[in-house]
SERO-4910 file (N, C-alpha, C, O; in steps of 0.05 Angstrom, whole numbers):
BEGIN
 pado doro    nc1    nc2    nc3   cac1   cac2   cac3    cc1    cc2    cc3    oc1    oc2    oc3
  Met    A     18    -24      2      4     -1      0     19     26      1     39     28     15
  Asn    A     11     47    -16     28     71    -19     23     89      6      4     86     21
  Ala    A     42    107     10     37    124     33     13    148     25      0    159     43
  Arg    A     11    152      1    -12    173     -6    -37    161      1    -53    175     12
  Gly    A    -42    137     -5    -69    124      2    -73    123     31    -95    127     39
  Leu    A    -51    119     49    -57    117     77    -57    146     87    -70    150    108
  Leu    A    -47    166     78    -47    192     85    -77    204     80    -90    217     95
  Ala    A    -85    195     54   -112    206     47   -133    192     66   -151    206     76
  Ala    A   -130    164     71   -151    152     92   -145    166    117   -165    173    129
  Gly    A   -123    172    127   -119    184    151   -132    214    155   -140    222    177
  Leu    A   -133    228    131   -146    252    134   -176    251    135   -190    265    149
  Val    A   -184    232    119   -213    225    117   -223    220    147   -241    233    157
  Phe    A   -208    200    160   -216    193    190   -216    217    207   -236    224    220
  Val    A   -190    233    208   -194    259    224   -215    274    219   -228    281    238
  Val    A   -224    284    190   -244    299    187   -271    286    199   -286    298    214
  Leu    A   -274    261    192   -300    247    208   -303    246    235   -324    246    247
  Gly    A   -278    245    247   -275    241    279   -281    270    286   -297    274    303
  Gly    A   -268    290    272   -276    319    279   -305    326    280   -316    336    300
  Leu    A   -318    320    257   -347    321    256   -364    305    274   -384    315    285
  Leu    A   -357    281    279   -370    268    304   -366    280    329   -385    285    345
  Leu    A   -342    286    335   -342    299    366   -343    329    363   -348    341    384
  Gly    A   -340    342    344   -347    370    341   -343    387    360   -319    391    364
  Pro    A   -359    400    375   -357    422    390   -341    414    418   -330    431    432
  Gly    A   -343    386    422   -327    382    448   -297    382    443   -280    378    460
  Leu    A   -291    387    418   -257    388    415   -252    416    419   -229    422    422
  Trp    A   -270    437    419   -260    465    419   -270    480    444   -264    504    448
  Gly    A   -286    467    459   -296    480    481   -321    470    492   -328    447    487
  Pro    A   -335    487    508   -361    474    517   -380    472    494   -380    489    477
  Pro    A   -397    450    492   -397    429    510   -376    409    503   -366    406    481
  Arg    A   -369    392    530   -349    370    523   -361    347    526   -385    344    532
  Leu    A   -344    327    522   -352    301    524   -356    294    546   -338    297    562
  Ser    A   -379    284    554   -388    277    581   -409    252    586   -427    250    569
  Ala    A   -408    236    602   -425    216    608   -441    222    633   -450    203    646
  Ala    A   -445    248    640   -456    257    662   -485    264    663   -495    274    683
  Asp    A   -499    257    641   -524    258    637   -542    247    655   -564    258    657
  Thr    A   -537    225    669   -550    211    688   -547    226    713   -567    231    727
  Leu    A   -525    234    720   -520    253    744   -540    277    744   -553    283    764
  Val    A   -541    291    720   -552    315    714   -586    308    719   -600    323    732
  Arg    A   -596    284    707   -625    281    707   -630    272    739   -652    278    748
  Lys    A   -614    260    754   -619    255    784   -607    272    798   -610    267    822
  Gly    A   -594    292    794   -578    310    812   -599    337    824   -622    340    819
  Pro    A   -585    352    839   -600    373    850   -598    398    829   -584    417    835
  Phe    A   -610    397    805   -610    415    785   -637    428    776   -657    413    776
  Pro    A   -639    451    769   -663    459    758   -677    440    740   -665    424    727
  Thr    A   -704    443    740   -717    422    722   -713    428    691   -715    411    673
  Ala    A   -709    454    686   -703    459    656   -677    447    650   -674    436    629
  Leu    A   -657    449    666   -633    435    660   -634    405    658   -622    392    641
  Arg    A   -651    394    679   -656    365    676   -669    353    651   -663    331    641
  Asp    A   -687    370    642   -701    363    620   -682    362    595   -684    346    577
  Gln    A   -664    380    595   -645    381    572   -622    355    570   -612    351    548
  Ala    A   -617    340    591   -601    319    591   -614    296    576   -638    290    580
  Pro    A   -599    284    561   -613    259    549   -615    238    568   -604    240    590
  Glu    A   -630    216    561   -631    193    582   -607    183    587   -592    186    568
  Gly    A   -597    173    606   -570    168    617   -562    138    610   -579    121    603
  Lys    A   -536    132    611   -525    110    605   -513     98    631   -490    105    636
  Pro    A   -525     80    650   -517     75    675   -493     60    676   -480     59    697
  Leu    A   -482     46    651   -460     33    648   -435     52    648   -413     42    654
  Ala    A   -437     74    643   -418     95    643   -418    119    664   -410    142    659
  Ile    A   -429    110    687   -434    126    708   -409    134    718   -408    158    725
  Asp    A   -387    117    721   -361    126    733   -351    149    721   -337    164    734
  Ala    A   -357    155    695   -341    179    683   -356    204    696   -343    225    698
  Ala    A   -380    202    704   -395    221    715   -386    229    746   -385    253    754
  Leu    A   -379    208    760   -374    208    787   -344    214    790   -335    225    810
  Gln    A   -327    204    768   -298    207    776   -286    228    758   -274    247    767
  Phe    A   -291    224    729   -281    243    709   -289    272    711   -274    292    711
  Glu    A   -315    271    713   -327    299    714   -317    321    733   -310    343    726
  Pro    A   -316    310    762   -304    326    781   -276    335    776   -269    358    784
  Trp    A   -257    319    763   -232    325    760   -231    345    735   -213    363    735
  Ala    A   -249    342    715   -252    362    695   -257    387    703   -246    407    694
  His    A   -279    389    726   -288    414    738   -265    428    751   -261    452    749
  Trp    A   -249    409    767   -228    422    781   -205    431    763   -191    451    770
  Ser    A   -200    419    740   -177    431    723   -187    454    707   -171    470    697
  Ala    A   -213    457    703   -225    477    688   -225    505    707   -222    528    698
  Gly    A   -228    498    732   -224    521    750   -197    528    755   -193    552    760
  Trp    A   -177    511    755   -152    515    758   -139    534    734   -124    553    737
  Tyr    A   -150    524    708   -144    540    684   -155    563    687   -142    583    680
  Ala    A   -176    566    696   -192    595    692   -175    615    711   -172    639    704
  Arg    A   -164    605    734   -149    620    756   -124    626    747   -115    648    752
  Ser    A   -107    606    733    -79    609    728    -71    612    702    -49    621    696
  Gly    A    -91    604    683    -84    604    655    -67    581    646    -58    581    623
  Gln    A    -61    562    662    -43    539    655    -58    513    663    -73    511    683
  Ile    A    -52    493    646    -61    464    651    -48    454    675    -23    456    678
  Pro    A    -65    442    695    -55    432    721    -36    407    719    -47    386    713
  Leu    A    -14    407    722      4    389    722      4    369    749     10    345    749
  Trp    A     -4    384    773      2    367    797    -26    375    808    -36    396    802
  Lys    A    -37    357    824    -59    361    846    -50    358    875    -49    335    883
  Asp    A    -45    375    889    -38    373    918    -60    364    934    -54    360    957
  Leu    A    -86    360    925   -109    355    943   -112    324    943   -126    312    959
  Ser    A    -98    312    922   -103    282    923    -79    267    936    -55    271    930
  Leu    A    -89    248    954    -68    234    969    -49    257    982    -59    276    994
  Cys    A    -22    254    979     -2    270    989      8    289    968     29    301    970
  Gly    A     -8    290    946     -2    303    920      5    283    898     18    262    902
  Ala    A     -5    289    876     -4    267    855     -4    279    827    -20    297    823
  Pro    A     11    273    808      9    282    780    -21    279    771    -35    259    774
  Phe    A    -29    306    758    -54    307    748    -59    300    719    -77    285    711
  Val    A    -40    313    701    -43    310    674    -32    280    667    -38    267    648
  Gly    A    -13    273    687     -4    244    681    -21    222    686    -15    199    677
  Asn    A    -46    227    702    -63    211    708    -84    208    683    -99    226    678
  Gly    A    -83    187    671    -98    182    646   -129    187    652   -143    193    633
  Gln    A   -138    185    675   -167    186    683   -172    218    690   -194    225    698
  Ser    A   -156    232    688   -159    264    698   -178    279    673   -191    300    675
  Ala    A   -175    264    652   -193    277    628   -188    306    620   -205    321    610
  Val    A   -162    313    624   -154    341    615   -155    341    587   -166    361    577
  Phe    A   -146    324    573   -148    323    543   -168    302    531   -163    290    510
  Ala    A   -190    299    544   -211    277    539   -220    279    508   -221    258    494
  Ser    A   -228    303    499   -236    305    472   -214    296    454   -217    279    437
  Trp    A   -193    308    459   -169    301    437   -162    273    442   -154    261    422
  Glu    A   -163    258    465   -157    232    466   -180    218    451   -173    200    435
  Ala    A   -204    223    453   -224    209    441   -220    209    409   -222    188    396
  Leu    A   -216    233    398   -206    236    370   -187    222    364   -191    210    343
  Ala    A   -164    218    375   -142    200    371   -150    170    371   -143    155    353
  Lys    A   -166    163    391   -175    139    390   -190    128    366   -185    107    354
  Leu    A   -208    144    361   -227    142    334   -209    139    310   -213    121    294
  Val    A   -191    156    308   -174    153    284   -158    133    284   -155    122    263
  Val    A   -143    122    306   -129    101    308   -143     74    300   -133     56    286
  Ala    A   -170     74    313   -183     52    306   -193     48    277   -194     26    266
  Ala    A   -200     72    265   -205     73    235   -179     69    219   -180     55    198
  Leu    A   -157     79    225   -135     71    212   -127     40    212   -121     26    192
  Ser    A   -129     34    236   -122      2    244   -138    -17    225   -127    -34    211
  Ala    A   -165    -12    224   -183    -24    213   -176    -21    179   -176    -42    165
  Phe    A   -172      1    170   -165      8    145   -144    -10    136   -147    -24    116
  Leu    A   -119     -8    152    -93    -21    143    -99    -51    144    -87    -65    127
  Leu    A   -117    -65    161   -127    -93    163   -139    -98    136   -132   -117    121
  Ala    A   -156    -83    130   -175    -88    104   -156    -87     81   -158   -104     64
  Arg    A   -138    -67     79   -119    -65     59   -103    -92     54   -101   -102     32
  His    A    -93   -102     77    -77   -124     78    -92   -147     70    -80   -164     57
  Leu    A   -117   -150     75   -131   -172     67   -146   -173     39   -163   -188     30
  Gly    A   -134   -150     27   -140   -149     -3   -165   -133    -11   -176   -138    -32
  Cys    A   -175   -115      5   -197   -104     -1   -185    -73    -16   -164    -62    -12
  Ser    A   -206    -65    -33   -200    -41    -48   -197    -17    -30   -206    -20     -8
  Trp    A   -183      8    -37   -183     29    -21   -209     37     -8   -212     39     16
  Trp    A   -227     40    -27   -256     48    -14   -267     29      1   -276     36     22
  Ala    A   -267      6     -5   -274    -17     17   -265    -16     40   -280    -17     59
  Ala    A   -237    -13     44   -220     -7     66   -230     15     81   -235     12    105
  Leu    A   -233     37     69   -242     64     77   -271     58     93   -275     67    116
  Leu    A   -284     46     81   -313     41     96   -312     21    117   -329     21    135
  Cys    A   -292      3    117   -286    -13    138   -275      2    162   -284      0    184
  Gly    A   -253     18    155   -244     35    179   -262     53    189   -262     58    213
  Gly    A   -281     66    173   -298     85    182   -318     72    201   -322     82    223
  Ser    A   -329     50    193   -350     36    209   -337     28    235   -348     32    257
  Tyr    A   -311     16    232   -302      4    256   -291     23    277   -289     18    301
  Gly    A   -286     48    266   -275     70    283   -300     81    298   -297     91    320
  Ala    A   -322     81    286   -346     93    299   -367     74    309   -390     81    315
  Phe    A   -356     46    312   -380     27    317   -388     33    346   -377     50    360
  Gly    A   -411     17    355   -422     21    382   -402     18    406   -401     34    424
  Tyr    A   -388     -2    405   -368     -7    431   -350     19    435   -349     32    456
  Ser    A   -338     24    412   -319     46    413   -333     74    421   -321     89    437
  Val    A   -353     79    413   -367    102    421   -377    102    450   -373    122    465
  Val    A   -389     80    457   -402     78    484   -379     81    504   -382     96    523
  Trp    A   -355     67    500   -330     64    517   -311     87    510   -289     84    520
  Leu    A   -314    106    497   -296    127    483   -277    139    504   -254    145    501
  Leu    A   -292    143    527   -280    161    551   -267    141    571   -256    150    592
  His    A   -267    111    565   -254     95    585   -232     83    570   -230     82    546
  Pro    A   -215     73    586   -190     53    579   -194     30    559   -177     25    542
  His    A   -218     18    561   -228     -3    545   -221      5    513   -213    -12    497
  Ser    A   -226     32    508   -228     36    477   -196     37    473   -188     32    450
  Asn    A   -178     44    492   -152     42    485   -144     15    472   -129     14    452
  Val    A   -155     -7    483   -150    -32    472   -163    -37    448   -150    -44    428
  Ser    A   -190    -33    447   -205    -42    419   -195    -24    397   -200    -32    374
  Cys    A   -183     -3    400   -176     14    377   -148      0    363   -142      3    339
  Leu    A   -134    -14    380   -114    -28    369   -116    -55    358    -98    -64    345
  Leu    A   -144    -72    363   -147    -94    355   -140   -104    324   -127   -124    318
  Pro    A   -150    -86    309   -143    -92    279   -113    -93    272   -104   -109    255
  Leu    A    -99    -76    286    -68    -73    284    -59    -99    294    -41   -111    281
  Leu    A    -68   -109    315    -55   -130    327    -61   -158    309    -44   -176    308
  Leu    A    -86   -161    296    -91   -181    280    -75   -177    256    -65   -197    245
  Leu    A    -71   -153    246    -53   -150    222    -24   -158    227    -13   -171    209
  Thr    A    -13   -153    247     13   -164    253     13   -192    262     33   -205    257
  Ala    A     -6   -202    275     -7   -232    277     -9   -244    249      8   -261    245
  Asp    A    -25   -239    232    -29   -251    205      0   -249    192      6   -269    179
  Arg    A     18   -229    192     42   -224    180     60   -241    190     74   -253    174
  Val    A     62   -246    217     78   -265    227     72   -292    221     91   -306    216
  Ala    A     49   -301    221     40   -324    210     47   -331    182     52   -355    175
  Ala    A     47   -312    166     53   -316    141     86   -320    139     96   -340    128
  Ser    A     99   -303    147    126   -304    147    139   -289    176    138   -265    180
  Ala    A    151   -307    191    160   -297    214    191   -284    212    210   -298    208
  Gly    A    192   -259    216    220   -244    215    220   -229    238    199   -223    249
  Ala    A    245   -220    245    252   -205    269    233   -179    272    221   -173    293
  Ser    A    231   -163    248    214   -138    250    186   -145    253    172   -132    268
  Arg    A    177   -164    241    146   -175    243    143   -183    273    123   -176    286
  Leu    A    161   -197    284    158   -209    312    158   -185    331    144   -185    351
  Ala    A    175   -166    324    178   -141    342    152   -125    343    141   -117    363
  Ala    A    142   -122    316    112   -107    314     93   -119    329     76   -106    342
  Leu    A     93   -148    327     72   -161    342     77   -159    371     57   -157    385
  Ala    A     99   -158    382    105   -158    411     99   -129    418     86   -126    439
  Leu    A    104   -106    404     97    -82    408     66    -78    412     54    -67    431
  Gly    A     55    -90    389     21    -88    390     12   -101    411     -9    -92    420
  Thr    A     21   -123    423     13   -143    445     16   -124    472     -1   -123    489
  Gly    A     39   -111    472     46    -95    497     31    -73    497     25    -64    519
  Leu    A     22    -60    479      5    -37    477    -19    -43    490    -28    -28    508
  Thr    A    -30    -64    482    -58    -75    486    -61    -81    518    -82    -79    530
  His    A    -39    -89    528    -36   -101    556    -36    -77    573    -49    -76    593
  Leu    A    -19    -56    563    -18    -29    579    -40     -9    573    -42     11    586
  Gly    A    -57    -16    553    -78      0    545   -104      2    566   -121     20    565
  Gly    A   -104    -17    582   -131    -10    596   -136    -33    616   -156    -33    630
***
């Protein structure tokens, strides 16, 4: 496969991911699963009515990620800087370094969608699909239900790499070489560390 085809597919997936995540990338509203909390919390009726029906399986995002996002937004408003450290947790702890602090949640979500789509695109091309068929495969895998429901969770760190792991495993099965084994080991390691 040529680099131009891969670059063109990557650009298509970035644009589609940007359209899907839209306003959450550039400011309020942000990606959030706090709809359940809003509908049942101590909020005015008008605000409760605006919240869509909740997804109770994603409630930990509302109970953990949202308070951290609120704290980081307040910190940024006061200092003009992204908070690197939070001295209120334990005896102090890295804040940006904590993957669940959700400081860059929208950008992480876009990266996951693009990586998932590109991984599926590469696998489809490896299996002999045309560029257009691989593009459709990548787009549908990048935005399929599991990825979208768990987008703010570590599960999607692993699912976005699955097609790439299958691709490297197939290449090793066809002809095991040092570089192919290293790629498979790297993909396997990333999935183990991903969530």
